[in-house]
Backbone as XML, in Angstrom:
<?xml version="1.0"?>
<chain id="A" units="angstrom">
  <residue number="1" name="MET">
    <atom name="N" x="0.952" y="10.268" z="-21.067"/>
    <atom name="CA" x="0.436" y="9.065" z="-22.599"/>
    <atom name="C" x="1.440" y="10.073" z="-23.653"/>
  </residue>
  <residue number="2" name="THR">
    <atom name="N" x="2.245" y="9.116" z="-24.537"/>
    <atom name="CA" x="2.848" y="9.628" z="-25.576"/>
    <atom name="C" x="1.495" y="10.611" z="-26.676"/>
  </residue>
  <residue number="3" name="ASN">
    <atom name="N" x="2.662" y="11.142" z="-27.537"/>
    <atom name="CA" x="1.123" y="11.067" z="-28.476"/>
    <atom name="C" x="1.536" y="10.083" z="-30.624"/>
  </residue>
  <residue number="4" name="LYS">
    <atom name="N" x="1.143" y="10.121" z="-30.451"/>
    <atom name="CA" x="0.791" y="9.754" z="-31.791"/>
    <atom name="C" x="1.786" y="10.350" z="-33.207"/>
  </residue>
  <residue number="5" name="LEU">
    <atom name="N" x="2.343" y="9.149" z="-33.440"/>
    <atom name="CA" x="3.893" y="9.840" z="-33.992"/>
    <atom name="C" x="3.040" y="10.401" z="-35.541"/>
  </residue>
  <residue number="6" name="PRO">
    <atom name="N" x="2.784" y="12.182" z="-36.101"/>
    <atom name="CA" x="2.009" y="12.223" z="-37.179"/>
    <atom name="C" x="2.354" y="11.642" z="-38.426"/>
  </residue>
  <residue number="7" name="ARG">
    <atom name="N" x="1.790" y="11.663" z="-39.192"/>
    <atom name="CA" x="1.773" y="11.336" z="-40.636"/>
    <atom name="C" x="2.569" y="11.877" z="-41.700"/>
  </residue>
  <residue number="8" name="VAL">
    <atom name="N" x="4.208" y="12.179" z="-41.634"/>
    <atom name="CA" x="4.831" y="14.094" z="-42.451"/>
    <atom name="C" x="5.807" y="13.430" z="-43.291"/>
  </residue>
  <residue number="9" name="SER">
    <atom name="N" x="5.888" y="14.178" z="-44.719"/>
    <atom name="CA" x="6.566" y="14.360" z="-46.206"/>
    <atom name="C" x="8.134" y="13.876" z="-44.941"/>
  </residue>
  <residue number="10" name="ALA">
    <atom name="N" x="9.491" y="14.043" z="-46.424"/>
    <atom name="CA" x="9.822" y="14.384" z="-45.666"/>
    <atom name="C" x="10.412" y="15.983" z="-45.353"/>
  </residue>
  <residue number="11" name="SER">
    <atom name="N" x="9.921" y="16.919" z="-46.075"/>
    <atom name="CA" x="10.127" y="18.082" z="-46.233"/>
    <atom name="C" x="10.067" y="19.128" z="-45.046"/>
  </residue>
  <residue number="12" name="GLU">
    <atom name="N" x="8.243" y="18.068" z="-44.470"/>
    <atom name="CA" x="7.203" y="18.827" z="-43.915"/>
    <atom name="C" x="8.732" y="18.375" z="-42.074"/>
  </residue>
  <residue number="13" name="ALA">
    <atom name="N" x="8.902" y="17.064" z="-42.076"/>
    <atom name="CA" x="9.556" y="17.386" z="-41.295"/>
    <atom name="C" x="10.769" y="18.073" z="-41.334"/>
  </residue>
  <residue number="14" name="ILE">
    <atom name="N" x="11.706" y="17.753" z="-42.288"/>
    <atom name="CA" x="12.410" y="19.090" z="-42.377"/>
    <atom name="C" x="12.020" y="20.202" z="-42.258"/>
  </residue>
  <residue number="15" name="ARG">
    <atom name="N" x="11.579" y="20.745" z="-42.638"/>
    <atom name="CA" x="11.117" y="21.923" z="-41.369"/>
    <atom name="C" x="11.003" y="22.491" z="-40.442"/>
  </residue>
  <residue number="16" name="ALA">
    <atom name="N" x="10.643" y="21.810" z="-39.920"/>
    <atom name="CA" x="10.128" y="21.326" z="-37.962"/>
    <atom name="C" x="12.082" y="21.200" z="-37.412"/>
  </residue>
  <residue number="17" name="LEU">
    <atom name="N" x="12.500" y="19.884" z="-38.025"/>
    <atom name="CA" x="14.173" y="20.803" z="-37.721"/>
    <atom name="C" x="15.091" y="21.424" z="-38.038"/>
  </residue>
  <residue number="18" name="GLU">
    <atom name="N" x="14.762" y="21.773" z="-39.149"/>
    <atom name="CA" x="16.003" y="22.678" z="-39.345"/>
    <atom name="C" x="14.937" y="24.149" z="-37.775"/>
  </residue>
  <residue number="19" name="LYS">
    <atom name="N" x="13.654" y="24.136" z="-37.121"/>
    <atom name="CA" x="13.596" y="24.919" z="-36.573"/>
    <atom name="C" x="14.084" y="24.692" z="-34.854"/>
  </residue>
  <residue number="20" name="ALA">
    <atom name="N" x="14.648" y="23.230" z="-35.129"/>
    <atom name="CA" x="15.269" y="23.004" z="-33.256"/>
    <atom name="C" x="16.437" y="23.648" z="-33.243"/>
  </residue>
  <residue number="21" name="GLY">
    <atom name="N" x="16.791" y="24.141" z="-35.240"/>
    <atom name="CA" x="18.639" y="24.753" z="-35.189"/>
    <atom name="C" x="19.601" y="22.897" z="-35.415"/>
  </residue>
  <residue number="22" name="TYR">
    <atom name="N" x="18.801" y="22.518" z="-36.389"/>
    <atom name="CA" x="19.750" y="21.640" z="-37.626"/>
    <atom name="C" x="19.723" y="21.818" z="-38.697"/>
  </residue>
  <residue number="23" name="PHE">
    <atom name="N" x="20.696" y="21.463" z="-39.247"/>
    <atom name="CA" x="21.232" y="21.911" z="-41.121"/>
    <atom name="C" x="21.955" y="20.852" z="-41.758"/>
  </residue>
  <residue number="24" name="LEU">
    <atom name="N" x="21.560" y="21.589" z="-42.999"/>
    <atom name="CA" x="22.124" y="20.371" z="-43.994"/>
    <atom name="C" x="23.608" y="21.247" z="-44.039"/>
  </residue>
  <residue number="25" name="VAL">
    <atom name="N" x="23.824" y="19.136" z="-43.644"/>
    <atom name="CA" x="25.248" y="18.661" z="-43.940"/>
    <atom name="C" x="26.294" y="18.527" z="-45.056"/>
  </residue>
  <residue number="26" name="ARG">
    <atom name="N" x="25.336" y="17.496" z="-45.792"/>
    <atom name="CA" x="25.694" y="16.787" z="-47.135"/>
    <atom name="C" x="24.517" y="16.460" z="-47.657"/>
  </residue>
  <residue number="27" name="GLN">
    <atom name="N" x="24.105" y="15.795" z="-48.950"/>
    <atom name="CA" x="23.484" y="14.308" z="-48.637"/>
    <atom name="C" x="24.149" y="13.708" z="-50.351"/>
  </residue>
  <residue number="28" name="SER">
    <atom name="N" x="23.713" y="12.693" z="-50.070"/>
    <atom name="CA" x="24.313" y="11.167" z="-51.083"/>
    <atom name="C" x="23.588" y="10.516" z="-51.454"/>
  </residue>
  <residue number="29" name="GLY">
    <atom name="N" x="23.318" y="10.467" z="-52.562"/>
    <atom name="CA" x="21.582" y="10.494" z="-53.262"/>
    <atom name="C" x="20.616" y="11.418" z="-52.479"/>
  </residue>
  <residue number="30" name="SER">
    <atom name="N" x="19.770" y="10.382" z="-52.670"/>
    <atom name="CA" x="18.188" y="10.853" z="-51.319"/>
    <atom name="C" x="17.889" y="10.269" z="-50.164"/>
  </residue>
  <residue number="31" name="HIS">
    <atom name="N" x="19.676" y="10.392" z="-49.767"/>
    <atom name="CA" x="19.666" y="11.050" z="-48.048"/>
    <atom name="C" x="20.390" y="12.472" z="-48.253"/>
  </residue>
  <residue number="32" name="ARG">
    <atom name="N" x="19.471" y="13.175" z="-46.885"/>
    <atom name="CA" x="19.943" y="13.579" z="-46.632"/>
    <atom name="C" x="20.607" y="13.868" z="-45.036"/>
  </residue>
  <residue number="33" name="ILE">
    <atom name="N" x="21.674" y="14.486" z="-45.068"/>
    <atom name="CA" x="22.506" y="14.753" z="-42.999"/>
    <atom name="C" x="22.276" y="15.932" z="-42.928"/>
  </residue>
  <residue number="34" name="TYR">
    <atom name="N" x="22.437" y="16.155" z="-41.909"/>
    <atom name="CA" x="22.042" y="16.694" z="-40.939"/>
    <atom name="C" x="22.610" y="16.920" z="-39.579"/>
  </residue>
  <residue number="35" name="LYS">
    <atom name="N" x="22.540" y="18.255" z="-38.993"/>
    <atom name="CA" x="23.715" y="18.305" z="-38.517"/>
    <atom name="C" x="23.287" y="19.457" z="-36.952"/>
  </residue>
  <residue number="36" name="ASN">
    <atom name="N" x="23.679" y="19.782" z="-35.461"/>
    <atom name="CA" x="23.558" y="21.063" z="-35.283"/>
    <atom name="C" x="24.106" y="21.213" z="-35.104"/>
  </residue>
  <residue number="37" name="ALA">
    <atom name="N" x="24.145" y="22.038" z="-33.936"/>
    <atom name="CA" x="25.725" y="23.200" z="-33.288"/>
    <atom name="C" x="26.102" y="21.904" z="-32.408"/>
  </residue>
  <residue number="38" name="GLU">
    <atom name="N" x="26.043" y="21.488" z="-31.376"/>
    <atom name="CA" x="26.529" y="19.696" z="-30.188"/>
    <atom name="C" x="27.013" y="18.882" z="-31.293"/>
  </residue>
  <residue number="39" name="GLY">
    <atom name="N" x="26.716" y="19.153" z="-33.159"/>
    <atom name="CA" x="27.236" y="17.280" z="-33.642"/>
    <atom name="C" x="26.359" y="16.648" z="-33.936"/>
  </residue>
  <residue number="40" name="ARG">
    <atom name="N" x="25.444" y="16.815" z="-33.089"/>
    <atom name="CA" x="24.361" y="15.483" z="-33.089"/>
    <atom name="C" x="23.741" y="15.475" z="-34.460"/>
  </residue>
  <residue number="41" name="ARG">
    <atom name="N" x="23.772" y="14.181" z="-35.811"/>
    <atom name="CA" x="23.445" y="14.303" z="-36.689"/>
    <atom name="C" x="22.762" y="13.078" z="-36.851"/>
  </residue>
  <residue number="42" name="PHE">
    <atom name="N" x="22.041" y="13.144" z="-37.983"/>
    <atom name="CA" x="20.825" y="11.988" z="-38.473"/>
    <atom name="C" x="20.445" y="12.023" z="-40.004"/>
  </residue>
  <residue number="43" name="THR">
    <atom name="N" x="19.869" y="11.007" z="-39.694"/>
    <atom name="CA" x="19.993" y="10.957" z="-42.351"/>
    <atom name="C" x="17.965" y="11.099" z="-41.941"/>
  </residue>
  <residue number="44" name="VAL">
    <atom name="N" x="18.200" y="11.711" z="-42.739"/>
    <atom name="CA" x="17.280" y="11.832" z="-43.712"/>
    <atom name="C" x="15.979" y="10.965" z="-44.754"/>
  </residue>
  <residue number="45" name="PRO">
    <atom name="N" x="15.729" y="9.885" z="-45.188"/>
    <atom name="CA" x="15.740" y="9.483" z="-46.720"/>
    <atom name="C" x="15.319" y="10.712" z="-46.954"/>
  </residue>
  <residue number="46" name="TYR">
    <atom name="N" x="15.302" y="11.583" z="-48.682"/>
    <atom name="CA" x="13.990" y="11.958" z="-49.318"/>
    <atom name="C" x="13.513" y="11.806" z="-50.218"/>
  </residue>
  <residue number="47" name="HIS">
    <atom name="N" x="12.597" y="11.164" z="-50.475"/>
    <atom name="CA" x="10.876" y="11.185" z="-51.384"/>
    <atom name="C" x="11.573" y="12.649" z="-51.877"/>
  </residue>
  <residue number="48" name="SER">
    <atom name="N" x="10.266" y="12.922" z="-52.636"/>
    <atom name="CA" x="9.251" y="13.925" z="-53.033"/>
    <atom name="C" x="8.042" y="13.016" z="-53.518"/>
  </residue>
  <residue number="49" name="GLY">
    <atom name="N" x="7.311" y="14.373" z="-52.118"/>
    <atom name="CA" x="5.765" y="13.419" z="-52.168"/>
    <atom name="C" x="5.647" y="12.309" z="-51.584"/>
  </residue>
  <residue number="50" name="LYS">
    <atom name="N" x="6.388" y="11.585" z="-51.151"/>
    <atom name="CA" x="6.054" y="10.080" z="-50.081"/>
    <atom name="C" x="5.954" y="10.598" z="-48.178"/>
  </residue>
  <residue number="51" name="GLU">
    <atom name="N" x="5.137" y="9.801" z="-47.765"/>
    <atom name="CA" x="5.458" y="10.210" z="-46.374"/>
    <atom name="C" x="6.307" y="8.827" z="-45.889"/>
  </residue>
  <residue number="52" name="LEU">
    <atom name="N" x="6.558" y="9.994" z="-44.948"/>
    <atom name="CA" x="8.293" y="9.349" z="-44.169"/>
    <atom name="C" x="7.128" y="7.897" z="-43.422"/>
  </residue>
  <residue number="53" name="HIS">
    <atom name="N" x="8.650" y="6.496" z="-42.918"/>
    <atom name="CA" x="7.025" y="5.751" z="-42.501"/>
    <atom name="C" x="7.512" y="6.716" z="-41.281"/>
  </residue>
  <residue number="54" name="PRO">
    <atom name="N" x="6.697" y="6.031" z="-40.105"/>
    <atom name="CA" x="6.649" y="6.310" z="-38.825"/>
    <atom name="C" x="7.609" y="6.265" z="-38.119"/>
  </residue>
  <residue number="55" name="LYS">
    <atom name="N" x="8.308" y="4.850" z="-38.129"/>
    <atom name="CA" x="9.736" y="4.036" z="-37.538"/>
    <atom name="C" x="10.709" y="4.549" z="-38.396"/>
  </residue>
  <residue number="56" name="ILE">
    <atom name="N" x="11.092" y="5.317" z="-39.382"/>
    <atom name="CA" x="11.726" y="6.480" z="-39.819"/>
    <atom name="C" x="11.538" y="7.510" z="-38.949"/>
  </residue>
  <residue number="57" name="LEU">
    <atom name="N" x="11.058" y="7.982" z="-38.913"/>
    <atom name="CA" x="11.111" y="9.298" z="-37.558"/>
    <atom name="C" x="10.786" y="8.883" z="-36.299"/>
  </residue>
  <residue number="58" name="LYS">
    <atom name="N" x="10.428" y="8.232" z="-36.206"/>
    <atom name="CA" x="10.575" y="7.551" z="-34.393"/>
    <atom name="C" x="12.506" y="7.334" z="-34.753"/>
  </residue>
  <residue number="59" name="SER">
    <atom name="N" x="12.789" y="7.068" z="-35.140"/>
    <atom name="CA" x="14.101" y="7.051" z="-35.220"/>
    <atom name="C" x="15.605" y="8.125" z="-35.094"/>
  </residue>
  <residue number="60" name="ILE">
    <atom name="N" x="14.461" y="9.223" z="-36.481"/>
    <atom name="CA" x="15.161" y="10.328" z="-37.122"/>
    <atom name="C" x="14.692" y="10.973" z="-35.238"/>
  </residue>
  <residue number="61" name="LEU">
    <atom name="N" x="13.948" y="10.768" z="-34.670"/>
    <atom name="CA" x="13.272" y="12.041" z="-33.419"/>
    <atom name="C" x="14.302" y="11.663" z="-31.862"/>
  </residue>
  <residue number="62" name="ARG">
    <atom name="N" x="15.012" y="10.103" z="-32.495"/>
    <atom name="CA" x="15.775" y="9.780" z="-30.794"/>
    <atom name="C" x="17.486" y="10.000" z="-31.866"/>
  </residue>
  <residue number="63" name="ASP">
    <atom name="N" x="17.732" y="10.462" z="-32.582"/>
    <atom name="CA" x="18.759" y="11.337" z="-33.152"/>
    <atom name="C" x="18.892" y="12.338" z="-32.619"/>
  </residue>
  <residue number="64" name="ALA">
    <atom name="N" x="17.887" y="12.445" z="-33.817"/>
    <atom name="CA" x="17.474" y="14.265" z="-33.003"/>
    <atom name="C" x="17.086" y="14.254" z="-31.487"/>
  </residue>
  <residue number="65" name="ASP">
    <atom name="N" x="17.689" y="13.342" z="-30.989"/>
    <atom name="CA" x="16.521" y="14.228" z="-29.029"/>
    <atom name="C" x="15.779" y="15.142" z="-29.016"/>
  </residue>
  <residue number="66" name="LEU">
    <atom name="N" x="14.650" y="14.606" z="-30.179"/>
    <atom name="CA" x="13.452" y="15.864" z="-29.881"/>
    <atom name="C" x="12.236" y="14.303" z="-29.146"/>
  </residue>
  <residue number="67" name="THR">
    <atom name="N" x="11.501" y="15.111" z="-28.719"/>
    <atom name="CA" x="9.888" y="13.668" z="-27.744"/>
    <atom name="C" x="8.904" y="14.063" z="-29.021"/>
  </residue>
  <residue number="68" name="THR">
    <atom name="N" x="7.689" y="13.774" z="-29.082"/>
    <atom name="CA" x="7.301" y="13.500" z="-30.251"/>
    <atom name="C" x="6.088" y="14.426" z="-29.522"/>
  </residue>
  <residue number="69" name="GLU">
    <atom name="N" x="6.500" y="15.332" z="-28.369"/>
    <atom name="CA" x="5.745" y="16.535" z="-27.916"/>
    <atom name="C" x="6.107" y="17.377" z="-28.277"/>
  </residue>
  <residue number="70" name="GLU">
    <atom name="N" x="7.065" y="17.483" z="-28.634"/>
    <atom name="CA" x="8.375" y="18.102" z="-28.649"/>
    <atom name="C" x="8.622" y="18.998" z="-30.311"/>
  </residue>
  <residue number="71" name="PHE">
    <atom name="N" x="8.502" y="17.097" z="-31.334"/>
    <atom name="CA" x="8.020" y="17.770" z="-32.745"/>
    <atom name="C" x="6.794" y="18.312" z="-33.241"/>
  </residue>
  <residue number="72" name="LEU">
    <atom name="N" x="6.490" y="17.776" z="-32.541"/>
    <atom name="CA" x="4.613" y="18.276" z="-32.919"/>
    <atom name="C" x="4.269" y="19.930" z="-32.523"/>
  </residue>
  <residue number="73" name="GLU">
    <atom name="N" x="4.708" y="20.299" z="-31.699"/>
    <atom name="CA" x="5.051" y="21.871" z="-31.247"/>
    <atom name="C" x="5.527" y="22.377" z="-32.485"/>
  </residue>
  <residue number="74" name="LEU">
    <atom name="N" x="6.711" y="21.916" z="-32.591"/>
    <atom name="CA" x="8.169" y="22.813" z="-33.904"/>
    <atom name="C" x="7.231" y="22.575" z="-35.610"/>
  </residue>
  <residue number="75" name="MET">
    <atom name="N" x="6.340" y="21.310" z="-35.311"/>
    <atom name="CA" x="5.163" y="21.097" z="-37.223"/>
    <atom name="C" x="3.864" y="23.142" z="-37.201"/>
  </residue>
  <residue number="76" name="LYS">
    <atom name="N" x="4.100" y="23.536" z="-35.367"/>
    <atom name="CA" x="3.170" y="24.199" z="-36.038"/>
    <atom name="C" x="3.771" y="25.282" z="-37.241"/>
  </residue>
</chain>
């Protein structure tokens, strides 16, 4: 059974994804584009104080090639 996606802010998600080896490449308005050494890329809509919608977080995790379990482990 897969774990339910947590309700997290963009800042919390970014901290966890940076632990996974992703780094900020550029920013376009309120969207931050992250990339890893292999070239996998994803965009995080950054609005301080607001939580990411679960569908957005699911899309980010899919693009980053992370499972929910791996993401939850990085959140610790």
